[in-house]
N, C-alpha and C positions, 0 to 999 in steps of 0.2 A: 645528546652528543656523546662522543666516545672520548674518554680520557687517554691521552697518549702515554702518560707516565705509568698507568696501571696495565698497559698492554705488555705482555711478555712473549718473547719468542724463544723457544727452546730447541736446540739442535743436538741431534745424537746420531752417531754413525753405527749402523747395524751390520753392514757388510762392506766389502771392499768396493769402492766406487759408488756406493749408495748412501744417501743421506735422508734422514727423517726429520721433519720439522713439526713442531707442535706450537700452535698459536692459541694463547690463552687471553681471552677478552674479559674486561671488567663488567660490572653490572650496568645496565642502561641507566642513563641519567636523564630525567624528564625536565625539560626547560619550563620555567614559569612563563605563562603568556605575558606579552607586553601590555602595559596599561594603556588602554584606549580611552581617550577623553570622550565622555558621553555628551558633553555640551561644549560648544565653541567658547573660546574665551570672550569675556564680556568686553565690549569696546567702551572705552572711556569717552563717551559723548557728553558734551556739555549741553546745557539748556538752550544756549544760543544756536548750537548746531542743530538741535532737534527742531527749534522754531524755524530756522532757515529751511530745513527739509520739509516741514509742514507747509511753509509759505510757498515753496517751489511746487509741492504737490497740489496745493490749492490753485496756483496759477495754471498748472497743466490741466487740472480738471475744468477750470473756467474756460480755458481756450478750447478744450474738447467740446464742452457744452455749447459754446458760441458757434463752433463749426457745425454741430448738430442742428442748432437753431437756424443757421444760415441755409443749411441743406434743406431742412423742412420748409422754410419760407420760400426758397427757390422752387421747390417742387410744387408747393401750393400756388405760387405765382404762375408757373407754367400751366398748371391745371386750369386756373382761372382764365389765363389768356386763351387757352384752347377752347374753353367753354364760350368765351366772348366771341371768338372767331366763328365757332359753330353757330351761335345765335345770329351773328351778322349774316352768315351764309344762308341760314334758313329764312331770315327776314328778307334778304335780297331776293332769294328764290321765290318766296311768296309774293313779294311786291312785283317781280317781273312776270310771274304767272298771272297775277291779278291784272296787270296792265295789258298783257296779251289777250286775256279773256275779254277785257273791256274793249280793246281794239277790234276783236272779232265780232263782238256784239254790235259795235258801231258800224262796222262794215256790213254786217248782215242786215241791220236796219236800213242802211243806205241802199243796199241791193234790193231789199224788199220794196222800199219806196220807189226806186227807179223802175223796178219790174211792174209795180202797180201803175205807175205813170205811163209806161209803154203800153200796157194793156188798155188803159183808158184812152190813150191816143189812137190805138188801133181801132177801138170800138167807135170813137168819134169819126175816124176816117171811113169806117164801114157805113156808119149811119149817114154821113154826108154823101157818100157815093150812092147809097140807096135812095136818098132824097133826090139827088140829081137825076138818077135814072127814072125815079117815079115821076118827077116833073117833066122830064124830056121824053118819056116813053109814049108812043101813039099806036103801038101794035095791038091787034085784037086780043092777044093772050096776055094783056097787061095785068089783069087780075090774077092770072095764074102765076105770073112771075113775081107779082107783089106778094102773093101768098107764100111762094117758095122762099122769097127773101125774108119774109116775116118769120117763117119757120126757122130759117137759118139764123136769123137774129135771136130768136127765142132760144134755140139750141146753144148758140154762142154765149148768150146771157147766162143760160143754165150752167154751161161749162165754166164760164167765168166765175159765177157764184160758187160752183163746186170747187174750182181751183182756189178761189180766195178762202173758202172755208177750210179746205185742206191745208192751205198755206198758214192760215191762222192757227189751226190745230198744231201744225208742226212748230210754229213759232212759240205757241204756249208750251209744248213739250220741251222745246229747246230752252225756253226761259226757266221751266221747272228744273231741267237738268243742270242749267247754269247755277240756279239757286242751291240745288243739292251739292254741286261741286264746291260752290262758295262756302256753304255750311260745313262740308267735310274738311275743307282747307282751314277754315276758322277753328274747327275742333282739333285738327292736327296741330295747328300753331299753338292753341291753348294747352294741349297735352304736352307739346315740346317745351313750352314755357314753364309749365308746372314741373316737368321732369328736371329741367335745368335748375329751377329754384330749389327743388328737393336735393339735387346733387350738390349745389352750392351750400345748402344748409348742412348736409352731411359732411362736406369737406370742412366747413367751419367748425362743426362739432368735433371732428377728428383732430383738427388743428388745436382747438382748445384743450381737448383731452391730452394730446401730446405735450402741450405747454404745461398743463397741470402736473403731468407725470415728471417732466423735467424739473419743474420747480420743487416737487416733493423730493426728488433725488438730491437736488441741491441742498434742501433743508436737512435731509438725513445726513448728507456729507458734512454740512456745517455743524450739526449736533455732534457727529462723531469727532470732528476736529476739536470742538469745545470740550468734549469728554477727555480726549487725549491731552489737551492743554491743562485741564483741571488735574488729571492724574500726574502730569509732569510737575505742576505747581505743588501738589501734595507731596510728591517724592522730594521735590526741592525743599519744601517746608520740613519734611522729616529729616533731611540731611542737615538743615540749619538747626533743628532741635537737637539732633545728635551732637553737632558741633558745640552748641551752647551747653549741653549736658557734660561734654568732655571738658569744656572750659570751667564749668562749675566744679566738676570733680577735681580738676587740677588746682583750682583756687582753694577748695576744701583741704586738699593735701598740703598745699603751701601754708594754709592757716594752722593746720594741726602741727606742722613742722615748726612754725614760728612759736606756737603756744608751748610746745615741748621745750624749745630753746629758752623761752622766757622762764618756764618752770625750773629748768636746770640752773639758769642764772640766779633765780630766787633761792633755790636750794643752796647754791654755792655762797650766796650772800648771807644766808642764815647760818651756814657752817662757819663762815668767817666771823660773823658777830658772836657766835658761840665760843669760838676760839679766843677772840679778844676778851670776852667776858671771863672765860676761865683764866686767861693770863692775868687779868686785873684782879680776880679773886685770889690767885696765887701770890701776886705781889702784895696785896693787902694782908694776907695771912702771914707772909714773911715779915712785913713791917710790924705787925702785932706781936709776933714772936720775939723780934729784936727788942721791942719796948718792954715786954715782960722780963726778958733777960736782964736788961739794963736796970730795971726797977728792983 
């Protein structure tokens, strides 16, 4: 800053109507920087306030951990419910497909039996008609007709046997296909069941690991709180020791003061005794002198 008292202004007139000014400044003054507090002032917190704060922090931490546990359990419950619904859907689908296949097989068996019955009835009708014609026929070409009918019956029998064999082969193939489909569906259900069991086991393992991690965090936090409390107790003990030391020092000072006062009193008492002794000796000397003079 500039000092106003050290600033000089000189004025001189050189010509008519003209003025010359000279401004003389002092040396620059450097201000000392303001003292900045490096650390904030210590707050006078008592042990009760610290314990209250620790208790509040512990309650907040426990509430947060409980919320986390509730969230995790809710998620796991949702996953388990979804898996159960999926398993129920798969089971219902497999059951319905099995029932439909069984119904189709039953209907095919019934159709096959009805078809065989119709074929047998037609064959019986043909044989009865042939027998009736054979019995009632009196024409000269009876043998020829009988031979033709016999050939027709043989061809019909062959066709019937071929049809029955073909039908049996188709039924066997169909039964084989049904067995393969059934086996495939059983394998799919088994694989789905194994996958669902594995997923449930993995979910259980994840849940247990998360619970262990949360428990470890809780233990670490509790150990940290215990250490802080121990440090606070140590600090409190040091404060009490310092207070006791101060009391002992003050008691020692009082004791020394009392001892000095007692010494001073003893010295005064000894001086008083010495004075009394000297007075007694002077009195006795005076009396002895008087006796000598009188004698």
